[in-house]
C-alpha positions as CSV (number, residue, x, y, z in Angstrom):
1,M,117.0,-53.6,-31.9
2,A,115.1,-54.3,-34.9
3,N,113.9,-57.9,-33.2
4,A,112.8,-56.3,-30.0
5,S,110.5,-53.7,-32.1
6,L,109.3,-56.7,-34.0
7,M,108.6,-58.6,-30.9
8,T,107.4,-55.9,-29.0
9,V,104.8,-55.4,-32.3
10,A,104.4,-59.2,-32.5
11,L,103.2,-58.9,-28.3
12,M,101.0,-56.2,-28.9
13,A,99.1,-58.4,-31.8
14,I,98.7,-61.1,-29.3
15,C,97.2,-58.8,-26.6
16,L,95.2,-56.7,-28.6
17,S,93.5,-59.3,-31.2
18,P,90.8,-60.4,-28.4
19,L,90.0,-57.0,-27.4
20,I,89.5,-56.3,-30.9
21,S,87.0,-59.1,-31.6
22,F,85.0,-58.6,-28.3
23,A,84.6,-54.5,-29.3
24,L,83.4,-56.4,-32.4
25,A,80.8,-58.4,-31.0
26,A,79.8,-55.8,-28.5
27,G,76.1,-55.5,-27.7
28,K,75.2,-58.7,-28.9
29,F,74.2,-61.5,-26.1
30,N,72.8,-64.8,-25.9
31,V,71.4,-65.6,-22.7
32,V,71.0,-69.4,-22.1
33,G,69.7,-71.3,-19.2
34,K,67.6,-74.8,-18.8
35,V,64.2,-74.9,-16.7
36,Y,64.0,-78.4,-14.4
37,C,61.5,-79.8,-12.0
38,D,62.4,-80.4,-8.6
39,T,61.1,-83.8,-8.6
40,C,62.5,-84.6,-4.8
41,R,60.7,-81.1,-3.3
42,V,64.3,-80.2,-2.1
43,E,64.7,-76.8,-3.9
44,F,68.2,-78.2,-6.1
45,E,68.9,-80.3,-8.8
46,T,69.2,-84.1,-8.0
47,K,69.7,-87.4,-10.9
48,L,65.6,-87.2,-10.3
49,S,65.4,-83.7,-11.6
50,E,63.5,-83.5,-15.1
51,P,63.7,-80.7,-17.9
52,I,60.7,-79.1,-18.3
53,P,60.1,-78.5,-22.3
54,G,57.7,-76.0,-23.1
55,A,58.5,-73.7,-19.8
56,S,58.4,-69.8,-20.7
57,V,60.6,-67.8,-19.7
58,K,61.0,-63.8,-19.3
59,L,64.1,-62.2,-19.3
60,E,63.8,-58.1,-18.2
61,C,66.4,-55.3,-18.0
62,R,65.6,-52.8,-15.5
63,K,67.0,-49.4,-14.7
64,E,69.0,-49.5,-11.9
65,K,67.7,-45.5,-10.7
66,D,63.9,-46.5,-10.8
67,E,63.1,-49.6,-11.8
68,V,61.5,-49.2,-15.3
69,V,61.7,-52.2,-17.7
70,A,64.3,-50.9,-20.6
71,F,64.5,-54.6,-22.2
72,S,62.3,-57.8,-22.3
73,R,62.0,-60.7,-24.2
74,E,60.4,-63.7,-23.2
75,A,61.3,-67.8,-24.8
76,V,60.1,-71.2,-24.8
77,T,62.2,-73.8,-23.6
78,N,62.9,-76.7,-26.0
79,A,62.7,-80.4,-26.0
80,T,65.8,-80.3,-23.1
81,G,64.6,-77.9,-20.8
82,G,67.2,-75.1,-22.7
83,Y,66.4,-71.7,-23.7
84,N,68.1,-69.1,-25.5
85,I,67.2,-65.8,-25.3
86,P,69.2,-63.2,-28.2
87,V,69.8,-59.5,-26.3
88,E,70.5,-56.3,-28.3
89,G,72.1,-53.8,-27.0
90,D,74.6,-52.9,-24.1
91,H,72.8,-53.2,-20.6
92,A,75.5,-51.9,-18.2
93,E,73.2,-49.4,-16.2
94,E,70.7,-52.1,-15.7
95,I,69.8,-54.9,-13.8
96,C,68.9,-58.1,-16.1
97,E,67.1,-61.0,-14.8
98,V,65.8,-64.6,-16.4
99,R,63.2,-65.8,-14.5
100,V,60.5,-68.5,-15.1
101,D,57.2,-67.4,-16.1
102,K,54.9,-70.7,-16.5
103,S,54.9,-74.5,-16.6
104,P,53.1,-76.6,-19.4
105,R,52.9,-79.3,-16.5
106,A,49.9,-79.3,-14.0
107,D,52.0,-81.8,-11.6
108,C,55.2,-79.6,-11.6
109,N,54.4,-75.9,-11.6
110,E,55.1,-74.7,-8.0
111,K,57.7,-71.8,-8.5
112,M,60.6,-72.1,-6.3
113,E,61.7,-69.1,-4.7
114,A,65.1,-69.6,-4.7
115,W,65.6,-70.9,-8.4
116,E,62.8,-68.7,-9.9
117,K,65.1,-66.3,-11.2
118,A,69.1,-65.8,-12.1
119,Q,70.6,-62.2,-13.0
120,V,72.8,-61.7,-15.8
121,E,75.6,-59.5,-16.9
122,L,74.9,-58.1,-20.3
123,S,77.4,-55.8,-20.6
124,G,80.5,-55.6,-23.0
125,Q,82.2,-53.8,-19.7
126,D,82.0,-56.6,-17.4
127,G,85.3,-58.4,-18.1
128,L,83.5,-61.0,-19.9
129,A,84.9,-61.8,-23.2
130,E,82.1,-64.3,-24.6
131,P,78.9,-63.2,-25.9
132,T,77.2,-66.7,-24.0
133,R,76.2,-65.4,-20.7
134,I,75.0,-68.7,-18.6
135,A,72.6,-68.1,-16.5
136,N,71.7,-70.6,-13.2
137,N,69.0,-73.2,-13.7
138,L,65.6,-72.3,-13.1
139,G,63.0,-74.5,-12.0
140,F,59.4,-75.6,-10.7
141,R,58.9,-77.8,-7.6
142,K,56.3,-81.1,-8.0
143,K,53.3,-81.2,-6.2
144,E,54.3,-84.4,-4.5
145,A,58.1,-86.3,-4.3
146,V,58.6,-89.0,-6.5
147,P,59.6,-92.5,-5.2
148,G,63.8,-92.8,-5.1
149,C,64.0,-89.2,-3.4
150,A,65.4,-90.6,0.2
151,Q,67.7,-92.8,-1.3
152,V,69.0,-90.2,-3.7
153,L,69.4,-87.9,-1.0
154,K,71.4,-90.5,1.2
155,E,73.8,-90.9,-1.7
156,M,74.3,-87.1,-2.2
157,G,75.2,-87.1,2.3
158,F,72.0,-86.3,3.0
159,P,71.0,-87.0,6.4
160,F,67.1,-88.2,5.5
161,T,64.3,-89.4,7.7
162,E,61.7,-91.1,6.5
């Protein structure tokens, strides 16, 4: 009987420990992501894609009912095209999106409709235990495709006619 009680207590401690640590961290998130240059103008990353250091991104959380901005923060990408946006508070009743804003590259500053924004969940009620939220990569398109794109696309299995 004592062993069964001890086993129950141990099992509860194991099961509840992640919940306790999660509860302590609730309301503090880090949104991370990357901004790249689509050098082949195909609207997805290839091995010829390049990170864009110095690109500006903006995180906005809008209330679902009236789309009023409840939270907003901007960031600039680092040398590898990555960004990290710290967020305070739980945004369960809001739709949060990271958007590309500006590219410092004159040759790669066309926004791509499909990759100009990424939605992220910023709530402790969404079942995600980690405070780091990884946004889909965002990008800008180069004005002209670089040499080698046809070969890269063929290697990826895309039929390509020049």
